[in-house]
C-alpha positions as CSV (number, residue, x, y, z in Angstrom):
1,M,9.7,-20.4,-4.0
2,I,10.1,-20.7,-7.7
3,H,13.1,-19.5,-9.8
4,P,12.8,-16.4,-12.1
5,G,12.7,-18.7,-15.2
6,E,10.0,-21.0,-13.8
7,E,6.3,-20.8,-14.7
8,H,3.5,-20.0,-12.2
9,P,-0.2,-20.7,-12.6
10,F,-0.9,-16.9,-12.9
11,D,1.3,-16.8,-16.0
12,S,-1.7,-18.0,-17.9
13,I,-3.1,-14.4,-17.7
14,D,-4.2,-13.3,-21.1
15,E,-3.7,-9.7,-22.2
16,H,-6.8,-9.7,-24.4
17,L,-9.0,-10.8,-21.4
18,L,-7.3,-8.2,-19.2
19,R,-8.2,-5.5,-21.7
20,R,-11.9,-6.3,-21.1
21,R,-11.5,-4.9,-17.6
22,K,-12.9,-1.4,-17.1
23,S,-10.9,-0.5,-14.0
24,A,-8.6,2.5,-14.0
25,K,-5.5,0.5,-14.8
26,W,-6.8,-0.8,-18.1
27,A,-9.2,2.1,-19.0
28,L,-6.9,5.2,-18.7
29,Y,-4.7,4.5,-21.7
30,G,-5.3,3.2,-25.3
31,D,-4.8,-0.4,-26.4
32,D,-1.3,0.4,-27.6
33,V,-0.1,1.2,-24.1
34,L,0.9,-1.6,-21.6
35,P,-0.3,-0.4,-18.2
36,A,2.1,-1.0,-15.3
37,W,1.3,1.9,-13.0
38,V,-1.5,2.0,-10.5
39,A,-1.6,-0.6,-7.7
40,E,-4.0,-3.1,-9.2
41,M,-3.0,-6.7,-9.8
42,D,-3.5,-8.5,-13.0
43,F,-4.0,-11.8,-11.1
44,P,-7.4,-13.6,-11.3
45,L,-9.8,-12.9,-8.4
46,A,-9.6,-15.4,-5.5
47,E,-12.4,-17.9,-6.0
48,P,-13.7,-17.7,-2.4
49,I,-14.2,-14.0,-2.9
50,G,-15.8,-14.4,-6.3
51,R,-18.2,-17.0,-4.9
52,A,-19.2,-14.8,-2.0
53,L,-19.8,-11.9,-4.4
54,R,-21.9,-14.0,-6.8
55,E,-24.0,-15.3,-4.0
56,A,-24.7,-11.8,-2.8
57,I,-25.6,-10.6,-6.3
58,D,-27.8,-13.6,-6.9
59,A,-29.6,-12.8,-3.7
60,G,-30.0,-9.2,-4.6
61,D,-27.9,-8.3,-1.5
62,T,-26.5,-5.0,-2.8
63,G,-27.7,-2.6,-0.1
64,Y,-25.8,-0.5,2.4
65,A,-22.7,-1.9,4.2
66,S,-23.2,-3.3,7.7
67,P,-20.1,-3.7,9.8
68,G,-21.6,-6.8,11.4
69,A,-18.8,-9.3,12.4
70,F,-16.2,-7.3,10.4
71,G,-14.2,-6.5,13.5
72,D,-14.3,-10.1,14.7
73,D,-13.0,-11.4,11.4
74,F,-10.1,-9.0,11.2
75,A,-9.2,-9.6,14.9
76,A,-9.0,-13.4,14.1
77,W,-6.9,-12.7,11.0
78,A,-4.6,-10.4,12.9
79,R,-4.1,-12.9,15.7
80,A,-3.4,-15.8,13.3
81,T,-1.1,-13.8,11.0
82,W,0.9,-11.5,13.3
83,S,-0.1,-12.5,16.9
84,W,-1.7,-9.1,17.1
85,E,-4.5,-9.0,19.7
86,V,-7.2,-6.6,18.5
87,D,-10.3,-5.8,20.4
88,P,-13.2,-5.9,17.8
89,I,-14.7,-2.7,19.3
90,D,-11.6,-0.8,18.2
91,V,-12.1,-1.7,14.5
92,R,-14.0,1.0,12.5
93,L,-15.2,0.5,8.9
94,V,-14.4,3.2,6.3
95,P,-14.6,3.2,2.5
96,D,-10.8,3.1,2.0
97,V,-7.5,4.0,3.8
98,V,-7.3,7.5,2.4
99,T,-10.8,8.3,3.7
100,G,-9.7,6.8,7.0
101,I,-6.6,9.1,7.1
102,A,-8.8,12.1,6.4
103,E,-11.3,11.2,9.1
104,V,-8.5,10.6,11.7
105,L,-6.8,14.0,10.8
106,R,-10.2,15.8,11.2
107,A,-10.6,14.1,14.6
108,A,-7.1,14.6,15.9
109,T,-5.9,17.9,14.4
110,L,-6.9,21.4,13.6
111,P,-6.3,23.5,10.4
112,G,-2.7,24.6,10.4
113,D,-1.4,21.7,12.5
114,G,1.8,20.0,11.3
115,V,1.5,16.4,9.9
116,V,4.8,14.5,9.2
117,I,5.3,12.5,6.1
118,E,8.4,10.7,4.8
119,P,8.8,11.2,1.1
120,P,9.1,9.6,-1.4
121,V,5.7,8.3,-0.2
122,Y,2.2,7.5,-1.5
123,P,1.0,10.7,-3.1
124,P,-2.4,11.0,-1.3
125,F,-0.6,11.5,2.0
126,A,0.5,15.0,1.1
127,G,-2.6,15.7,-0.9
128,T,-5.0,14.8,1.9
129,V,-3.0,16.8,4.5
130,R,-3.2,19.9,2.2
131,A,-6.8,19.4,1.3
132,L,-7.7,19.5,5.0
133,E,-5.6,22.7,5.4
134,R,-3.1,21.0,7.6
135,R,0.6,21.6,7.2
136,V,2.9,19.1,5.5
137,V,6.1,18.6,7.5
138,E,8.6,16.5,5.5
139,A,11.1,14.1,7.1
140,P,12.4,12.4,3.9
141,L,13.6,8.8,3.9
142,A,17.4,8.4,4.2
143,R,19.3,6.8,1.3
144,T,21.6,3.9,2.2
145,E,23.7,1.5,0.3
146,A,21.0,-1.1,0.7
147,G,18.1,1.3,-0.3
148,W,16.1,3.5,2.0
149,E,15.3,3.8,5.7
150,P,13.5,6.2,8.0
151,D,15.6,9.2,9.1
152,L,14.9,9.1,12.9
153,A,16.8,12.3,13.5
154,A,14.7,14.2,10.9
155,I,11.6,12.7,12.4
156,E,12.6,13.8,15.9
157,R,13.2,17.4,14.6
158,A,9.8,17.4,13.0
159,Y,8.2,16.2,16.2
160,A,10.1,18.8,18.3
161,G,8.9,21.5,15.9
162,G,5.4,20.9,17.0
163,A,3.9,18.4,14.5
164,R,0.8,16.7,15.9
165,V,0.5,13.6,13.7
166,H,2.9,11.4,11.8
167,L,1.5,9.6,8.7
168,L,3.6,6.4,8.5
169,C,3.6,4.0,5.6
170,S,4.5,0.5,6.8
171,P,5.4,-1.4,4.6
172,Q,6.5,1.6,2.6
173,N,5.1,2.6,-0.8
174,P,6.9,3.1,-3.2
175,T,10.2,1.8,-1.9
176,G,8.8,-1.6,-0.6
177,I,10.9,-1.4,2.6
178,V,9.6,-3.3,5.8
179,L,10.4,-1.4,9.0
180,P,12.3,-3.4,11.7
181,Q,10.8,-3.7,15.1
182,A,13.6,-1.7,16.7
183,T,13.0,1.3,14.4
184,L,9.2,1.2,15.1
185,A,10.0,1.0,18.9
186,R,12.2,4.1,18.7
187,L,9.6,5.9,16.6
188,A,7.0,5.2,19.3
189,E,9.3,6.5,22.0
190,L,9.9,9.7,20.1
191,A,6.1,10.1,19.5
192,D,5.4,9.6,23.2
193,A,8.0,12.1,24.2
194,H,6.6,14.8,22.0
195,G,2.8,14.0,22.2
196,V,2.6,12.9,18.5
197,L,-0.1,10.5,17.2
198,V,1.4,8.0,14.7
199,V,-1.2,7.0,12.0
200,S,0.2,3.9,10.4
201,D,-1.0,2.9,6.9
202,E,-0.4,-0.9,6.8
203,I,-2.4,-1.7,3.7
204,H,0.5,-3.6,2.1
205,A,1.3,-5.7,5.2
206,P,-0.3,-9.0,4.1
207,L,2.0,-8.9,1.0
208,V,5.3,-9.1,2.9
209,L,7.6,-11.3,0.8
210,P,10.0,-14.1,1.8
211,G,12.9,-12.9,3.9
212,A,11.0,-10.1,5.7
213,S,8.4,-9.9,8.5
214,H,5.8,-7.2,9.1
215,V,5.4,-5.9,12.6
216,P,2.1,-4.2,13.3
217,L,2.8,-1.0,15.1
218,H,0.4,-1.8,17.9
219,T,2.4,-4.9,18.8
220,V,5.7,-3.2,19.2
221,S,5.2,-1.9,22.8
222,E,2.6,-0.5,25.1
223,V,3.9,2.9,24.2
224,A,3.4,2.3,20.5
225,R,-0.1,1.0,21.3
226,R,-1.2,4.1,23.1
227,R,0.4,6.5,20.6
228,S,-0.9,5.0,17.3
229,I,-3.8,4.2,15.1
230,V,-3.5,1.7,12.3
231,L,-5.3,1.8,9.0
232,T,-5.4,-1.2,6.7
233,S,-7.6,-3.2,4.2
234,A,-7.8,-6.4,2.3
235,S,-7.9,-4.3,-0.9
236,K,-4.2,-4.6,-2.0
237,A,-3.6,-8.1,-0.9
238,W,-6.7,-9.6,-2.6
239,N,-7.0,-6.9,-5.4
240,I,-10.5,-5.7,-4.3
241,A,-9.8,-1.9,-4.0
242,G,-12.9,-1.0,-6.2
243,L,-15.3,-2.7,-3.7
244,K,-14.5,-0.1,-1.1
245,A,-13.9,-1.4,2.4
246,A,-11.1,-0.6,4.8
247,F,-10.8,-0.2,8.5
248,I,-9.2,1.9,11.2
249,V,-7.8,0.1,14.3
250,G,-7.6,2.0,17.6
251,A,-6.6,1.0,21.1
252,P,-7.5,2.0,24.6
253,G,-6.6,5.6,25.5
254,E,-6.1,8.4,23.1
255,P,-6.5,6.3,19.9
256,R,-9.9,5.2,21.1
257,R,-10.9,8.8,22.0
258,V,-9.9,9.9,18.5
259,L,-12.0,7.1,16.9
260,A,-15.0,8.2,19.0
261,R,-14.9,11.6,17.3
262,I,-15.3,10.1,13.8
263,P,-18.9,10.4,12.6
264,P,-20.6,7.0,13.0
265,E,-22.2,7.3,9.5
266,T,-18.8,7.0,7.9
267,A,-19.1,3.2,8.1
268,F,-22.2,3.3,5.9
269,H,-20.2,4.9,3.1
270,A,-18.2,1.8,2.6
271,G,-19.3,-0.7,0.0
272,H,-21.4,-3.6,1.2
273,L,-19.8,-5.9,-1.5
274,G,-16.4,-4.7,-0.2
275,V,-17.4,-5.9,3.3
276,I,-18.5,-9.3,1.9
277,A,-15.3,-9.7,-0.2
278,T,-13.1,-8.7,2.8
279,R,-14.7,-11.2,5.1
280,A,-14.3,-13.9,2.4
281,A,-10.7,-13.0,2.1
282,F,-10.0,-13.2,5.8
283,L,-11.9,-16.4,6.2
284,H,-11.0,-18.3,3.1
285,G,-8.5,-16.3,1.0
286,G,-5.3,-17.6,2.6
287,P,-4.3,-20.2,-0.1
288,W,-4.8,-17.6,-2.9
289,L,-2.8,-15.0,-1.1
290,S,0.1,-17.6,-0.7
291,Q,0.0,-18.2,-4.4
292,A,0.1,-14.4,-5.1
293,I,3.1,-14.0,-2.9
294,V,4.9,-16.8,-4.7
295,A,4.2,-15.0,-8.0
296,I,5.3,-11.6,-6.8
297,D,8.5,-13.0,-5.2
298,R,9.3,-14.7,-8.5
299,N,8.6,-11.4,-10.4
300,R,10.8,-9.2,-8.2
301,R,13.7,-11.6,-8.9
302,L,12.9,-11.9,-12.6
303,L,12.8,-8.1,-12.8
304,A,16.4,-7.9,-11.4
305,D,17.5,-10.3,-14.2
306,L,15.6,-8.4,-16.9
307,L,17.0,-5.0,-15.9
308,A,20.6,-6.4,-15.6
309,A,20.3,-7.7,-19.1
310,E,18.4,-4.8,-20.9
311,L,18.6,-1.7,-18.7
312,P,21.7,-2.1,-16.4
313,R,21.9,1.7,-15.7
314,I,18.5,1.6,-13.8
315,G,19.0,1.2,-10.1
316,Y,16.7,-1.3,-8.5
317,V,16.4,-2.7,-5.0
318,A,13.9,-5.5,-4.9
319,P,10.9,-4.7,-2.6
320,M,10.5,-6.5,0.7
321,A,6.8,-6.2,0.5
322,S,4.1,-5.8,-2.2
323,Y,4.4,-5.6,-5.9
324,L,5.7,-2.1,-6.6
325,A,9.2,-1.7,-7.9
326,W,10.9,1.7,-7.3
327,L,13.3,2.3,-10.2
328,D,16.1,4.8,-10.1
329,C,16.4,6.0,-13.7
330,R,18.6,9.0,-13.1
331,A,21.6,7.6,-14.9
332,L,19.5,7.3,-18.1
333,G,19.3,11.1,-18.3
334,L,15.5,11.2,-18.9
335,G,14.8,14.2,-16.7
336,D,12.8,14.4,-13.5
337,D,9.9,12.2,-14.8
338,P,11.2,9.2,-16.7
339,A,7.7,7.7,-16.7
340,C,6.8,10.4,-19.3
341,H,9.5,9.1,-21.6
342,F,8.6,5.5,-21.2
343,L,5.0,6.3,-22.0
344,E,5.7,8.5,-25.0
345,R,8.5,6.5,-26.5
346,G,7.9,3.0,-25.2
347,R,4.1,2.9,-24.8
348,V,4.4,1.4,-21.3
349,A,2.8,3.3,-18.4
350,L,4.6,3.6,-15.1
351,S,3.8,5.8,-12.1
352,S,5.5,9.2,-12.1
353,G,8.3,9.4,-9.6
354,P,7.9,13.2,-8.7
355,T,4.3,12.6,-7.6
356,F,5.7,10.8,-4.6
357,G,7.6,14.0,-3.6
358,S,10.6,15.9,-4.9
359,Q,12.7,13.0,-3.7
360,G,11.1,11.0,-6.5
361,A,12.7,13.1,-9.3
362,G,14.4,10.7,-11.8
363,F,12.5,7.7,-10.4
364,A,9.5,5.7,-11.7
365,R,7.3,3.0,-10.1
366,L,6.6,-0.3,-11.9
367,N,3.8,-2.7,-11.0
368,I,5.1,-6.3,-11.2
369,A,1.8,-8.1,-10.2
370,T,1.3,-9.6,-13.6
371,S,2.4,-12.5,-15.7
372,R,5.9,-13.3,-16.7
373,T,5.2,-12.5,-20.3
374,L,3.7,-9.1,-19.6
375,L,6.6,-8.2,-17.2
376,E,9.1,-9.1,-19.9
377,E,7.2,-7.1,-22.4
378,A,7.1,-4.0,-20.1
379,V,10.9,-4.1,-19.7
380,R,11.4,-4.8,-23.4
381,R,9.4,-1.7,-24.3
382,M,11.3,0.4,-21.7
383,A,14.6,-0.8,-23.1
384,R,13.5,-0.1,-26.7
385,S,12.6,3.4,-25.8
386,I,16.2,4.4,-24.8
């Protein structure tokens, strides 16, 4: 751990070099806007991943993805990281987690079936459900003095009302909460009682920060294992989302039967370079990930200090996982979408709160996976805009 005022090796990030990137984060807005919105890190690429990609390109190895030993590598990583025993045959390659969600919904539900989400939550959850002509059933997160938590009573009502699937975000985006084992166990019991399949998006799990522990849903209980499917990827933890590789993890019983209904050609839509990068991450990316977590932990505490000094009316509960800060801007009187104000008046781009559901009105999401200097500049621009 380092203190908010201490330097980290990633603080050497140079804004001029970052602006040479052509990814969505840096390409969407003009050079006068500081981007702090989409979930891309500004951190340098892990060298083992860069090396593996360079070797592939030098060899002309840029064809179609082959799952190969992909399942074995993830199973070894899961066992070492969370004591999660995964059978490699239950690991299915997909291009990204959202594609995985869509394929599972196609395999497990019919048009008109209810799918539970817990807003405020990652916007593609609701968008994917609606695009597939399934029905969104909301069980909003409950507000507490400490932040947010699942509303188990609302979830049970949704299950009892006939929902077929529950899209769970664990760790949660945008609030950054990490769900306790007892909560997950109760959720699994409710799902089992009502015949609901829980589809758990655990993409942010490798980025759990000091003071919290991620519990993969499959490890909670035998009930949880037979009532759930897990989706995850190395994309957030190692900043390789553009390379397109993620995976669905099933288990014996109904989860395995659902996976069997997913078209086998889906795996070949993933990126071959994504598979190469993911394997390098699991095999050799641990030290870099540890460094990234140290930087994010420092930044979440630094943000608390910066907001207290410059924007004390913004409510902020430091995330327990990942690098996304959910900011309660309602006391500033900036309307339902304060991100619009910060963009127009402060020239800093945050994610729009209302896109996470109506519960996000008055909120904005700030990406803190950057250098100390750029985080300070983002808050300075926000304060100047008020």
